[in-house]
C-alpha positions as CSV (number, residue, x, y, z in Angstrom):
1,M,-41.9,-30.5,16.5
2,E,-44.8,-31.0,18.8
3,I,-48.0,-32.5,17.3
4,R,-51.2,-31.6,19.1
5,K,-54.5,-33.3,18.6
6,I,-57.3,-30.8,18.0
7,D,-60.8,-31.8,19.1
8,I,-63.2,-31.9,16.2
9,K,-65.5,-29.4,18.0
10,K,-62.8,-26.8,18.2
11,T,-62.3,-24.0,15.8
12,V,-59.0,-22.1,15.6
13,A,-58.7,-18.6,14.3
14,I,-55.0,-18.3,13.4
15,E,-52.9,-15.4,12.2
16,N,-49.3,-15.0,11.4
17,E,-46.8,-12.3,12.1
18,K,-45.8,-11.7,8.4
19,L,-48.4,-9.3,7.1
20,G,-47.1,-9.2,3.6
21,N,-48.8,-6.6,1.5
22,I,-50.0,-4.4,4.3
23,T,-51.9,-2.1,2.0
24,A,-54.3,-4.8,1.0
25,M,-54.9,-5.8,4.6
26,L,-55.4,-2.4,6.1
27,A,-59.2,-2.5,5.9
28,K,-59.2,-5.8,7.8
29,I,-56.8,-4.8,10.5
30,K,-58.1,-1.2,11.1
31,P,-60.2,-2.3,14.1
32,A,-57.1,-4.1,15.6
33,L,-55.0,-0.9,15.0
34,A,-57.7,1.2,16.7
35,K,-57.6,-1.2,19.7
36,S,-53.8,-1.0,19.8
37,K,-53.6,2.7,20.8
38,D,-52.5,1.7,24.3
39,F,-49.3,0.1,22.9
40,V,-46.2,1.7,24.4
41,G,-43.4,2.0,21.8
42,E,-42.9,2.8,18.2
43,R,-46.1,2.1,16.3
44,T,-44.6,1.0,12.9
45,A,-44.5,-2.1,10.8
46,E,-40.7,-2.3,11.5
47,N,-41.4,-2.7,15.3
48,H,-41.8,-6.5,15.7
49,A,-43.5,-6.0,19.1
50,F,-46.1,-3.7,17.7
51,V,-46.8,-6.0,14.7
52,E,-47.3,-8.9,17.1
53,Y,-49.6,-6.8,19.3
54,V,-51.7,-5.8,16.3
55,V,-51.8,-9.4,15.0
56,K,-53.0,-10.6,18.4
57,E,-55.7,-7.9,18.6
58,N,-56.8,-8.9,15.1
59,I,-57.2,-12.5,16.2
60,K,-59.5,-11.4,19.1
61,N,-61.5,-9.2,16.6
62,T,-61.8,-12.2,14.2
63,I,-63.2,-14.4,17.0
64,Q,-65.7,-11.6,17.9
65,T,-66.7,-11.2,14.3
66,I,-67.3,-14.9,13.9
67,L,-69.5,-14.9,17.0
68,L,-71.4,-11.8,15.8
69,K,-72.0,-13.0,12.3
70,S,-72.8,-16.6,13.0
71,P,-75.7,-17.2,15.4
72,V,-75.3,-20.9,15.0
73,L,-71.7,-20.9,16.1
74,K,-72.5,-18.4,18.9
75,E,-75.2,-20.8,20.2
76,M,-72.8,-23.7,20.0
77,V,-70.2,-21.7,22.0
78,D,-72.8,-20.7,24.5
79,K,-73.8,-24.3,25.0
80,N,-70.2,-25.4,25.3
81,E,-70.5,-27.5,22.2
82,L,-67.8,-25.6,20.4
83,K,-64.8,-23.6,21.5
84,I,-63.2,-21.0,19.3
85,V,-59.5,-20.6,20.1
86,G,-57.3,-17.9,18.7
87,A,-53.8,-18.8,17.7
88,Y,-50.7,-17.0,16.5
89,Y,-48.2,-18.6,14.1
90,S,-44.7,-17.3,14.0
91,F,-42.9,-17.8,10.6
92,E,-39.7,-16.9,12.4
93,T,-39.8,-19.8,14.9
94,G,-42.5,-22.1,13.5
95,E,-44.3,-22.0,16.8
96,V,-48.1,-21.7,17.3
97,T,-49.1,-19.9,20.4
98,F,-52.7,-20.3,21.5
99,L,-54.1,-17.1,22.9
100,N,-57.1,-18.1,24.9
101,E,-57.1,-21.8,25.4
């Protein structure tokens, strides 16, 4: 297991690939689903590649929402005082993949 030091001025928006009760999460992932229309392949919860694609789109949307809803954090990001990094956790492998670091 690799241990990575995370700078105190870094915020991580992290998601995982196991959506669990998808009905309860639909409202939160609808924007990510809408942005996933360009996905080539079967667009179902059984298709691991599609689920991963939607999860990653959701991470990007979460970061955008954070920046839109928090002028303080947005200002810190703009001044390079804070970096918000998206990450994807795989329950299957235990790995964390950073999307935009």
